[in-house]
N, C-alpha and C positions, 0 to 999 in steps of 0.2 A: 449913508443913506440909508434906510432902507427900502426893500422893496413895494410898490406900490401895489395896493389889492385891487383886481378890473372885479365890479359889477358884472356877473354874466348876464344879461336880457333875455337871451331865448338857450335852450339849448337842442343840441341834436338827440337823434332815438339814445344814443350812443352813450352820451352826455348823462341823460335825463336814467339810464339804466344805470350806470354808475352812483349815481347820486343817491337812489333812489334802493337799488340792491333789488332792482325789481328786473327780470330776464327780459329782453328787446322782444320777443315774443310774446309776452305777456303784459307789454306795452303795445305792443299794433293791438293785440286781442282787445285790450279795453276802447283802444281808440275806436273799432270795429264794433262794437257796443254800444260806444257812445259814451263812455265814461269821463272820456277825457280827448280833447283836442288838439290838433295841430295845423299850423299854416304850412303852406308849399314853397319852396326858393324854387328861384329860374330855374335851377335843376333841378327842380323835384323832388327834393328832399326835407324829410320832415322838418320842422321847426318846435320845441316846445314852448310857452312863456315859461315863467317862474312860477306862477300859481300850479302848475299841474303838476309840479313839485311836492305840492300838500295834499294836491287832492289823489294824488297815487297814495299817499301816504295814510290819506284820508279810508279808501278803498281798502288796502292790505290792512288796517288794524280792523275794519267793520268787519272783512272775510276771515280775521281771526278767532272773530269772537261770533262767528257763526252767521252771518247776515249772509244771505243770498245776494250774488249782482244784480238780479232784478230788483232788489230792495234798495239796495246800494244807487242803482242808476234811478231812481224815483225822488231819492233822496236827494241827488245831485243835481234832477232836474227842476228842482224847486228854489235852486239858486241861483243868482242870475249870473249870466255867464262870464265868466274868466275869472269868480270871485269864489275863495277857497272858500270853505267850511271853519265856522268859529267855535270859540267853546262855545257860544250860546249856541249853534247849531248842533256841535255833538251833544248838548245837553239834551234838546229837545226830542233828538231822532233816537238817540238813546233810550228815553223814557218810550217812545212809539212803539219801538223795539223789542220791548221789555215781555210785555204779553206775548208776543212769536214765541221769544225765546223761551219763557217759561214753558209754556204750551210742547215744545219739542224737549225740554228738560223732560217733563213730564213723559213723555212717549219714550224716551227713550231708557227711562227709570222703567216704564213696565218693559219695556224689550230687554232689558237688563234682568229683572224680576224672572221672567218669563223663562228665557235664555238656561238658565240655573236646571227648571224642568227638563230643559230639551238635550242637555250634554249627557251621554251614556244612553241616550235615544238613537243617534244615529240614523235618524228622520225614518225608522222604521215600523213607526209610528202613527203615520199619517194622519191616521182616522183620530187622532186622539190629541195632535202636537196642537196647544195651541200659538204659535207662531205661525205655522204653514196653515192651520184650520183652524180657526175661532169657532168654538162653540161648534164642531166638528159641522156644519154646514153642509161641505160639499157630500160626508158621510152618508146624509140623507137620500141625495142622489144615484149611488154606484158605491158596490164595495173597490180596497184596494185606493191605487193612489191617484189623486187628483189633481188635478191645477191648482197652483197657487196663485195667490191672488191678496191683493192688498184690502184689508180691511177696511183701510179709512175712506178708499173711494165705494161710492153705493154704483155695485153694476148691476143694480135693476132697473136705473132711472135711463 
């Protein structure tokens, strides 16, 4: 007589960590961020339903392709409670994320290309550095090193 396989209905946090390959601390973080949820037993232990395993996989894959957790949370919030993302959900979401990813790839490409000019400078030339001082806007205010700012943020607002 063969061994009978028992279908697990719920996972402890340790079991979920083992099955998903995600650290317990990360699972707790995901729960605090509202990405996954659990119920508490009478002994106050977390129990995760089976659908959480797929949600965790969805989170990890999304992170791997560069999607920030805030965007992942918004995507999961669009789904009915305890429903795992489907292939159709993934297709729709990946299409909506494509513009953001393309924009970030373009920005990283610009940074990489500007970094080539920066190597060898050793940040001894902040007045002309295209990374620390784009368009030498800070050089108009005073000589010497100036604060470094994010060129994507409009600080005049």
